[in-house]
C-alpha positions in Angstrom: -110.5 34.5 57.0 -112.2 36.8 54.8 -114.9 34.5 53.6 -115.7 32.9 56.7 -118.8 33.0 58.4 -117.2 34.7 61.6 -117.4 37.7 59.6 -121.5 37.3 58.1 -123.9 39.1 59.7 -126.4 37.4 62.6 -129.7 38.2 64.3 -130.0 38.1 67.8 -133.6 38.2 69.3 -134.6 41.8 67.2 -130.8 42.7 66.7 -128.8 42.1 63.6 -125.1 42.1 64.3 -122.8 42.8 61.4 -120.3 39.9 62.3 -120.6 37.4 65.1 -117.1 38.5 66.7 -118.4 39.6 70.3 -116.7 41.1 73.3 -116.9 39.6 76.5 -118.1 41.4 79.9 -114.6 42.3 81.6 -114.0 43.7 84.5 -111.5 46.4 84.7 -112.0 48.6 87.8 -111.4 52.1 86.3 -114.4 53.9 87.6 -113.5 55.4 91.4 -117.1 57.0 91.6 -118.9 54.2 89.8 -119.9 56.7 87.4 -118.3 55.6 83.6 -116.9 58.7 82.1 -114.5 59.8 79.0 -112.3 57.2 79.7 -114.8 54.8 79.2 -116.6 56.3 76.1 -112.4 56.1 74.6 -112.1 52.6 75.2 -115.9 51.2 74.2 -115.9 53.4 71.1 -112.5 52.0 70.1 -114.1 48.3 70.1 -116.9 49.3 68.4 -116.4 47.1 65.6 -117.5 44.3 67.7 -120.9 42.5 66.3 -121.4 43.4 69.9 -119.9 44.8 73.2 -121.3 43.4 76.1 -119.9 45.8 78.8 -118.0 44.9 82.0 -120.3 44.0 84.8 -122.4 46.8 86.3 -123.6 46.8 90.3 -127.2 47.0 90.2 -127.0 48.6 93.7 -125.0 49.6 96.5 -125.8 46.4 98.0 -124.5 44.4 94.7 -121.0 45.0 94.9 -117.7 43.3 95.5 -115.4 45.7 94.1 -114.4 48.6 93.9 -113.9 50.7 90.9 -116.8 49.0 89.6 -119.4 50.9 87.4 -122.9 51.3 88.4 -126.5 51.7 87.5 -128.9 52.8 90.0 -128.2 56.6 90.0 -128.6 59.4 87.7 -125.2 60.2 87.6 -124.1 56.8 86.5 -127.3 56.9 83.9 -125.5 59.8 82.0 -122.3 58.5 82.3 -123.8 55.5 80.4 -125.6 57.3 78.2 -122.6 59.0 76.6 -120.5 54.9 76.5 -123.5 54.3 74.4 -123.4 57.5 72.6 -119.7 57.1 71.5 -120.4 53.1 70.7 -123.2 54.3 68.4 -121.2 56.9 66.6 -119.3 54.3 65.3 -122.2 52.2 64.2 -121.6 49.6 66.8 -123.6 48.0 69.5 -123.4 47.6 73.0 -125.6 45.5 75.8 -125.4 46.2 79.8 -124.7 43.6 81.9 -126.4 43.4 85.0 -124.3 42.6 88.0 -125.5 41.4 91.5 -122.0 40.2 93.3 -123.9 37.9 96.7 -121.6 36.6 99.1 -118.8 37.8 97.0 -118.4 40.9 98.9 -117.3 42.3 102.5 -118.3 45.0 104.6 -116.0 47.6 103.5 -117.7 47.7 100.4 -121.0 47.5 101.6 -123.2 50.3 102.9 -122.9 50.9 106.2 -120.7 48.2 106.6 -123.5 45.1 106.7 -122.8 41.8 105.3 -123.3 40.4 101.8 -126.1 38.8 101.2 -126.5 35.6 99.7 -129.2 32.7 99.6 -127.4 31.0 102.4 -124.8 32.1 105.3 -122.1 30.1 103.8 -118.6 32.3 103.4 -116.9 31.0 99.9 -113.6 29.3 101.0 -110.7 31.0 99.3 -112.9 34.2 97.5 -111.6 37.7 97.6 -112.9 40.7 97.0 -111.5 44.6 96.1 -111.7 47.1 99.0 -110.0 50.2 99.2 -108.6 50.1 102.7 -108.8 53.0 105.1 -105.5 54.7 104.0 -106.7 55.0 100.5 -105.2 52.1 98.8 -106.9 49.2 97.5 -106.7 45.8 96.9 -107.8 41.8 97.3 -109.4 41.1 100.6 -111.5 37.7 101.8 -114.8 38.0 101.7 -117.3 38.4 104.9 -119.4 35.6 105.8 -122.6 36.4 104.1 -125.9 37.1 105.5 -129.1 34.6 103.9 -131.9 37.0 102.4 -135.2 36.8 104.2 -137.9 35.1 101.6 -139.3 38.7 101.8 -136.2 40.5 100.6 -136.1 38.6 97.4 -138.7 40.8 95.2 -136.8 44.3 96.4 -133.6 42.6 94.7 -135.6 41.2 91.8 -136.8 45.1 91.6 -133.1 46.9 91.9 -132.9 45.0 88.7 -135.6 45.9 86.8 -134.8 49.3 87.5 -131.3 48.8 86.4 -133.2 47.9 83.4 -134.9 51.4 83.1 -132.1 53.5 83.9 -130.5 51.3 80.8 -132.9 51.3 78.5 -132.9 55.1 79.0 -129.5 55.7 78.7 -129.8 53.8 75.2 -128.0 50.4 75.4 -129.3 48.2 72.7 -129.6 44.8 74.9 -129.3 43.9 78.5 -127.4 40.7 79.9 -128.4 39.4 83.1 -125.1 38.0 84.8 -126.3 34.8 85.9 -122.6 33.3 86.2 -119.5 33.2 88.1 -120.4 32.4 91.2 -121.8 35.5 91.9 -125.9 36.2 93.4 -128.0 34.2 90.6 -125.2 31.4 90.0 -125.3 31.3 93.9 -129.2 30.7 93.9 -128.3 28.2 91.7 -126.1 25.8 92.7 -126.6 23.5 95.3 -124.0 23.9 98.1 -124.3 27.7 98.2 -128.3 27.3 98.0 -129.1 25.5 101.4 -132.4 27.0 101.6 -136.0 25.6 102.5 -138.7 28.3 101.1 -139.2 28.3 97.7 -136.1 29.7 96.7 -133.9 26.4 97.3 -134.2 22.8 97.3 -135.5 21.1 93.9 -134.0 22.9 90.5 -137.5 24.8 90.4 -137.1 26.8 93.3 -133.3 27.4 92.8 -133.8 28.9 89.2 -137.1 30.6 90.7 -135.1 34.0 91.6 -133.2 34.0 88.8 -136.0 33.6 86.6 -138.0 36.3 88.4 -135.0 38.6 87.2 -135.1 37.6 83.9 -138.9 38.2 83.6 -138.4 42.1 85.4 -135.9 42.6 83.0 -137.9 41.1 79.8 -140.7 43.6 81.0 -138.5 46.8 80.4 -136.7 45.4 77.7 -138.4 43.2 75.9 -137.4 39.2 75.4 -135.6 40.0 72.0 -134.0 42.6 73.6 -132.7 40.2 76.6 -130.0 37.8 77.0 -128.5 35.9 80.1 -124.7 34.3 80.8 -124.1 31.1 82.4 -121.1 29.1 83.4 -122.6 25.5 84.1 -119.8 23.3 85.4 -117.3 26.0 86.8 -115.9 25.6 90.8 -115.4 29.4 91.7 -115.1 30.9 94.7 -115.9 27.9 96.5 -119.1 26.9 94.7 -119.6 23.8 93.5 -122.9 21.9 92.1 -124.4 18.5 92.1 -126.7 19.3 89.4 -125.1 21.8 86.5 -126.0 20.1 83.7 -129.8 19.5 84.6 -129.9 22.9 85.8 -128.5 24.4 82.6 -131.2 22.2 80.6 -134.0 23.6 82.6 -132.9 26.9 82.1 -132.7 26.6 78.6 -136.1 25.7 78.5 -137.5 28.0 80.4 -135.5 31.3 78.6 -136.6 29.5 75.4 -140.4 29.4 76.4 -139.6 32.9 77.2 -138.2 34.0 74.0 -134.9 35.3 74.9 -132.6 36.9 72.5 -129.6 34.8 73.4 -128.2 32.5 75.8 -124.1 33.3 76.7 -122.1 30.1 78.1 -118.8 30.6 79.4 -116.4 28.5 79.5 -113.7 30.3 81.6 -110.5 29.1 82.0 -108.8 31.6 84.5 -110.7 29.4 87.3 -107.9 27.1 88.0 -107.8 25.3 85.1 -110.0 24.5 81.5 -113.3 24.1 82.2 -115.0 22.4 79.1 -118.2 21.1 78.6 -119.1 17.2 78.9 -119.6 15.5 75.3 -122.7 16.6 73.4 -123.8 19.3 75.9 -123.6 21.5 73.2 -125.8 19.7 70.7 -128.3 19.6 73.3 -128.4 22.8 74.2 -129.1 23.6 70.7 -131.9 21.1 71.0 -133.2 23.2 74.5 -132.4 26.7 73.3 -133.5 27.5 69.9 -132.7 31.4 69.9 -128.8 32.7 69.3 -126.0 30.4 71.2 -123.3 32.8 72.3 -119.9 30.6 73.6 -116.7 32.4 75.3 -113.4 30.5 76.7 -110.0 30.7 75.1 -111.3 31.0 71.9 -109.3 32.2 68.6 -110.2 33.1 64.8 -109.6 29.2 64.2 -111.4 27.7 67.1 -114.1 30.0 67.1 -115.3 29.2 63.1 -115.1 25.8 64.2 -117.9 26.2 66.5 -119.8 28.3 64.0 -119.5 25.4 61.6 -120.6 22.6 63.5 -123.4 24.7 64.1 -123.1 24.8 68.1 -122.9 29.0 68.0 -124.2 31.7 66.5 -121.3 34.0 67.8 -118.5 33.4 69.9 -117.4 36.1 72.6 -113.7 37.0 73.2 -112.1 38.4 76.6 -108.5 39.0 76.7 -107.6 39.6 72.9 -110.2 42.7 73.1 -108.4 44.1 75.8 -105.2 44.5 73.8 -106.8 45.0 70.4 -109.4 47.2 70.1 -109.8 46.6 66.2 -110.1 42.6 66.9 -112.2 41.6 64.2 -110.5 43.6 61.6 -107.0 41.7 62.8 -109.2 38.1 62.8 -110.4 39.1 58.9 -106.9 40.2 57.7 -105.1 37.2 59.7 -103.4 40.0 61.5 -100.8 39.4 64.3 -102.5 40.1 67.5 -101.2 42.5 69.9 -100.7 41.1 73.7 -102.4 42.2 76.7 -100.5 43.3 79.9 -101.7 41.7 82.6 -100.5 44.1 84.9 -102.9 46.9 84.0 -105.7 44.7 83.7 -107.4 46.0 86.7 -107.4 49.9 88.0 -105.4 52.5 86.6 -105.5 55.1 84.1 -105.6 55.0 80.0 -102.3 52.8 80.1 -103.1 49.5 79.4 -107.0 50.5 78.5 -106.9 53.0 75.6 -103.1 52.8 74.6 -103.1 49.7 72.8 -102.6 50.1 68.8 -104.7 49.5 66.2 -103.3 48.1 62.7 -101.7 51.2 61.6 -100.0 51.2 64.7 -101.8 53.9 65.6 -103.4 55.3 68.7 -107.1 56.5 69.2 -107.4 57.9 72.7 -110.2 59.9 71.7 -112.4 56.4 70.8 
């Protein structure tokens, strides 16, 4: 596919990407102390050929956690660890954005500071939701989530400040962009959705009220990075961890209008097919989204090179994000460009462990670039 637009530059905000093959955020659970290290430098450095790397979801605070072995961005050590990752990517000419994450109710007292319950817009447990905890014997595994407590109105500005401070650290670490994680049934998505948000204060009820907290987070992050270096990820229509929404399309378009007014660099829309079936958008949704949001549009969801190019050709997307293909193919853009065969990912090594299934997948020359 050497002559297709998938491999041409594209501008998102104030950043020009060398191609339109974006690496989607992928939780890999390989930072036992929550501090990225040499293993993460190698992993992300190997994938610097992506037009943009969006990091794995990164906790903004100790109370934002729902999964052990995931990285954070609230301490000096974490900031320094991410700085090493950024330098490894930049050394190979790549671009990298940090995804800012708070899980909300998708957590458990075992993961929270001092054994406190997790927080959420309302005290509603996610039916069937599981988080990833470390047990007393030192083993780790899935565990049903706890019933959360509802955030008090006067607590919400403190979480907004956590996002802002995380953005400050991300900027000091040298990230090119940040992405606000408002998808996949985590905290910001919980505020957006009708069933998880049953508040009666200024953060609940109407579409405008349910969107207030996520937009306050966006505004705080924009104060640090400027709007042209900030993106956001959304999952309209998703039903995950017990979350459902009666007004997904109306909320998506309202958010798009508000984000467009703020001049955000990009809107990243996820159609996950790992949530119990393919999640696809209604007819006309993408065309309408282009009318509501004039910045960059990234779509993600089980694409291959041909279907990605088709989305670009119809002008509903400016770039396409790939998740699992990037796990097994550190040189994915080059493989797409040459029409080369793809390595198959080992699902058994997706989460946790060492370099096996992380930095040891072969490149096209059958070599292994363990040093990044």
